[in-house]
C-alpha positions in Angstrom: 48.0 -146.0 -169.4 48.9 -146.3 -172.9 51.1 -149.0 -174.0 54.3 -146.9 -174.5 57.4 -149.3 -174.8 59.7 -146.5 -174.5 58.4 -144.1 -171.7 56.1 -146.3 -169.8 55.9 -149.9 -170.6 52.7 -151.7 -168.6 55.1 -154.5 -167.7 57.2 -152.2 -165.6 54.5 -151.2 -163.4 53.8 -153.9 -160.7 51.5 -153.5 -157.8 51.1 -149.5 -158.5 55.0 -148.7 -158.6 57.6 -148.7 -161.3 60.6 -150.9 -161.0 62.9 -147.9 -161.5 60.9 -146.0 -158.4 61.4 -149.7 -156.2 65.1 -149.7 -157.2 65.6 -146.3 -156.2 63.9 -147.0 -152.8 65.9 -150.3 -152.4 69.2 -149.6 -153.9 69.3 -145.7 -153.8 69.9 -143.0 -156.3 73.5 -143.4 -156.9 73.1 -147.1 -157.4 70.2 -146.5 -160.0 72.0 -143.6 -162.0 74.9 -145.9 -162.6 72.4 -148.7 -163.6 71.1 -146.2 -166.1 74.2 -145.2 -167.3 75.0 -149.0 -167.9 71.5 -149.6 -169.3 71.7 -146.6 -171.7 75.1 -148.2 -173.1 73.7 -151.2 -173.6 70.7 -149.6 -175.7 73.2 -147.6 -177.8 75.6 -150.9 -178.3 73.0 -153.3 -179.7 70.8 -150.6 -181.4 71.8 -151.1 -185.1 71.6 -155.1 -184.8 68.0 -155.4 -183.5 65.9 -154.0 -185.9 64.2 -151.5 -183.6 67.1 -148.8 -183.7 65.0 -145.8 -183.2 63.2 -147.4 -180.2 66.4 -148.4 -178.6 67.7 -144.8 -179.1 64.8 -143.5 -177.5 65.0 -145.9 -174.4 68.8 -145.0 -173.9 68.0 -141.3 -173.8 65.3 -142.1 -171.3 67.9 -143.7 -168.9 70.2 -140.9 -169.6 67.9 -138.2 -168.3 66.8 -140.2 -165.7 70.4 -140.6 -164.7 70.8 -136.9 -164.8 67.7 -136.0 -162.7 65.5 -135.3 -165.5 62.5 -138.1 -165.2 61.0 -138.4 -168.7 57.8 -139.8 -167.3 57.2 -136.2 -166.3 56.8 -135.5 -170.3 53.5 -137.4 -170.1 51.8 -135.5 -167.4 52.8 -132.2 -169.5 51.0 -133.7 -172.8 47.8 -134.4 -170.7 
């Protein structure tokens, strides 16, 4: 896995499972969808003020896609 701070940050994978997948298992898909919407809002809210505008917008898009059931991690499999 390459170090991709938007699609698959290395620090999100612990013990062979990504945090988002563990969250779905523990809290359920509905709760994680709400989390994703809130997280996207957070990234858009502050994107103009952190110096990483494009990266933060991409992160917001990632969370919005996950919220609608379109797992962005599948894009990496298509590229391989």
